[in-house]
C-alpha positions as CSV (number, residue, x, y, z in Angstrom):
1,M,0.2,0.0,0.2
2,T,1.4,3.2,-1.0
3,D,1.5,6.6,1.3
4,T,0.3,9.5,-0.7
5,R,0.3,12.1,1.8
6,G,4.0,12.9,1.4
7,P,6.5,13.6,4.0
8,Q,5.3,14.4,7.4
9,P,7.1,16.5,9.9
10,Q,8.8,15.2,12.8
11,Y,8.5,16.5,16.4
12,E,11.4,16.6,18.2
13,G,9.9,17.6,21.4
14,Y,8.0,14.3,21.4
15,A,10.7,11.9,20.0
16,T,13.8,13.2,21.9
17,G,12.5,14.8,25.0
18,P,11.6,13.2,28.5
19,L,8.4,11.6,29.2
20,P,5.8,13.7,31.2
21,G,6.5,11.9,34.3
22,E,10.1,12.5,34.0
23,R,9.9,16.2,33.4
24,E,11.3,18.6,36.0
25,P,8.8,21.1,37.6
26,A,9.0,24.6,36.6
27,P,11.2,27.0,38.8
28,G,8.3,29.4,39.5
29,Q,6.1,26.6,40.8
30,A,6.8,25.7,44.4
31,G,4.1,23.5,46.7
32,P,1.1,21.7,45.4
33,Y,-1.3,22.6,42.6
34,H,-4.4,24.3,43.7
35,P,-6.9,24.5,40.7
36,P,-8.9,27.8,40.5
37,Q,-12.1,27.9,42.0
38,A,-15.6,28.7,40.5
39,Y,-17.0,30.1,43.5
40,P,-15.7,32.2,46.4
41,S,-14.9,30.8,49.7
42,P,-17.1,31.4,52.7
43,P,-16.1,34.5,55.0
44,G,-13.3,33.8,57.1
45,G,-12.1,30.9,55.1
46,T,-8.8,30.3,53.4
47,Q,-7.8,29.4,49.9
48,G,-4.6,28.4,48.1
49,G,-1.6,29.4,50.0
50,G,-3.4,30.4,53.4
51,L,-4.8,33.9,52.4
52,P,-8.2,35.0,52.2
53,Y,-10.1,34.8,49.1
54,G,-10.4,38.7,48.9
55,A,-6.6,39.1,49.7
56,Q,-5.8,36.9,46.8
57,Q,-8.1,38.5,44.1
58,G,-7.1,42.0,45.4
59,V,-10.6,42.7,47.3
60,G,-10.8,44.7,50.4
61,P,-12.1,43.2,53.4
62,A,-14.9,45.4,53.6
63,Q,-16.2,43.5,50.3
64,T,-15.9,40.2,51.5
65,V,-18.6,40.5,54.1
66,R,-22.1,39.7,53.0
67,K,-24.4,42.6,53.5
68,P,-28.4,41.6,54.4
69,R,-30.6,42.5,51.8
70,T,-32.8,45.6,52.3
71,G,-36.5,45.4,52.7
72,A,-36.1,41.8,54.5
73,R,-38.8,40.8,56.8
74,T,-37.3,40.5,60.3
75,T,-40.6,40.0,62.4
76,P,-41.4,36.5,63.0
77,R,-44.8,35.3,61.7
78,T,-47.4,34.8,64.6
79,R,-48.6,31.0,64.2
80,K,-52.1,30.3,64.9
81,A,-54.1,27.1,65.6
82,R,-57.8,26.6,65.2
83,L,-59.1,24.1,67.9
84,R,-62.6,23.0,68.8
85,V,-64.1,22.2,72.4
86,S,-65.8,19.1,71.6
87,K,-66.6,17.8,74.9
88,A,-66.6,19.2,78.6
89,D,-66.0,16.7,81.4
90,P,-68.9,17.3,83.8
91,W,-66.7,15.9,86.8
92,S,-64.1,18.6,86.3
93,V,-66.5,21.3,85.7
94,M,-68.2,20.3,89.0
95,K,-64.8,20.5,90.8
96,V,-63.9,23.8,89.2
97,S,-67.5,25.4,89.9
98,F,-67.5,24.2,93.3
99,L,-64.1,25.9,94.2
100,L,-64.9,29.0,92.6
101,S,-68.3,29.2,94.2
102,I,-66.6,28.8,97.7
103,A,-64.3,31.5,97.0
104,L,-67.1,33.8,96.1
105,G,-69.1,32.9,99.1
106,I,-65.9,34.0,101.2
107,C,-65.6,37.0,99.3
108,T,-69.4,38.0,99.8
109,V,-69.2,37.3,103.7
110,V,-66.0,39.6,104.1
111,A,-67.4,42.2,101.7
112,S,-70.7,42.3,103.9
113,A,-68.8,42.7,107.3
114,V,-66.5,45.5,105.7
115,L,-69.5,47.3,104.3
116,W,-71.3,46.9,107.8
117,M,-68.5,48.3,109.7
118,V,-68.1,51.3,107.3
119,M,-71.9,52.0,107.6
120,D,-71.8,51.8,111.3
121,A,-69.0,54.1,111.7
122,M,-70.5,56.7,109.4
123,G,-73.7,56.5,111.7
124,V,-76.1,55.4,109.1
125,F,-77.8,52.6,111.3
126,S,-78.4,55.3,114.1
127,T,-79.7,57.7,112.1
128,V,-82.1,55.8,109.9
129,G,-83.0,53.6,113.2
130,G,-84.0,56.5,114.9
131,T,-86.4,57.8,111.9
132,I,-87.9,54.4,111.7
133,S,-88.4,54.2,115.4
134,E,-90.2,57.6,115.6
135,A,-92.3,56.7,112.9
136,T,-93.4,53.3,114.1
137,G,-93.4,54.3,117.9
138,S,-96.3,54.8,120.2
139,N,-97.4,55.5,123.8
140,E,-97.0,52.0,124.5
141,G,-93.7,51.1,122.8
142,N,-90.8,52.6,121.2
143,G,-91.3,51.2,117.9
144,F,-89.0,49.1,115.5
145,D,-85.6,49.0,116.3
146,L,-83.5,48.7,113.0
147,Q,-80.0,48.7,114.8
148,A,-80.8,45.8,116.9
149,F,-82.3,43.8,113.9
150,L,-79.2,44.6,111.5
151,S,-76.8,43.8,114.4
152,L,-73.3,42.4,112.9
153,P,-73.7,38.8,114.1
154,R,-77.0,38.6,112.4
155,V,-75.6,40.0,109.3
156,L,-73.1,37.7,109.0
157,I,-75.4,34.7,109.7
158,F,-77.6,35.7,106.8
159,T,-74.8,36.5,104.6
160,S,-73.3,32.8,105.2
161,V,-76.6,31.1,104.5
162,I,-76.6,32.9,101.2
163,A,-73.1,32.0,100.4
164,V,-73.7,28.3,101.2
165,I,-77.0,28.4,99.1
166,D,-74.8,29.9,96.2
167,V,-72.2,27.4,96.4
168,V,-74.8,24.5,96.0
169,L,-76.8,26.1,93.1
170,A,-73.6,27.4,91.2
171,T,-72.2,23.9,91.4
172,A,-75.3,22.0,90.2
173,L,-75.9,24.7,87.2
174,A,-72.3,24.3,86.0
175,T,-72.6,20.7,86.1
176,L,-76.0,20.6,84.3
177,G,-74.3,23.2,82.1
178,A,-71.7,20.7,81.1
179,F,-74.1,17.9,80.2
180,I,-76.2,20.3,78.2
181,Y,-73.1,21.6,76.2
182,N,-72.1,18.0,75.6
183,L,-75.4,17.1,74.0
184,S,-75.3,20.2,71.9
185,A,-71.5,19.9,70.8
186,G,-72.7,16.3,69.3
187,F,-74.9,18.2,66.8
188,V,-73.2,21.4,66.1
189,G,-69.6,20.4,66.7
190,G,-69.0,22.5,69.6
191,V,-67.0,26.0,70.2
192,E,-64.1,26.9,67.8
193,L,-61.3,28.5,69.3
194,T,-58.3,30.4,67.5
195,L,-55.1,30.1,69.5
196,A,-52.2,32.5,68.5
197,E,-48.7,32.4,69.8
198,D,-47.4,34.9,71.7
199,E,-44.8,37.3,70.3
């Protein structure tokens, strides 16, 4: 077979030179080779010979810090949850209503005693009692004694009886209300509540 391409040039570098593994390193290359990076290194990191990326590229340290975007939303979003009270435990409602009604009864007794002392110090009972005794008095008697009828022990006994009745009625009505709420919640689904997280 005849070669028609003519004489081909000879490359002396490949024919007479050393192999790639036998070549000596260039005089300007000291140390391992680091390929160039397509993306900058993070702030504070090093690249290449231990210098920051900004120092190797000739960029000042002020430009290497990433600045936050203007107009970014900094306030956290308030999370909300929508819940539904589907059932009220009658036993827990009875206990809570019982304790609350007892506290209300004690407050009623104390408030009545304080109010009676203030009115007695102001002379309300003596003034009103004198007027009523004169209006209802006669030659045979002095009339109705309001101050003796509204004495402090009698007022406290009357207030305590009312407080006890209030405890019984409030506990019974709250428990009955829990039963009625459970029946109505079975038809309409109960009361819906929207809870928001505190900021």
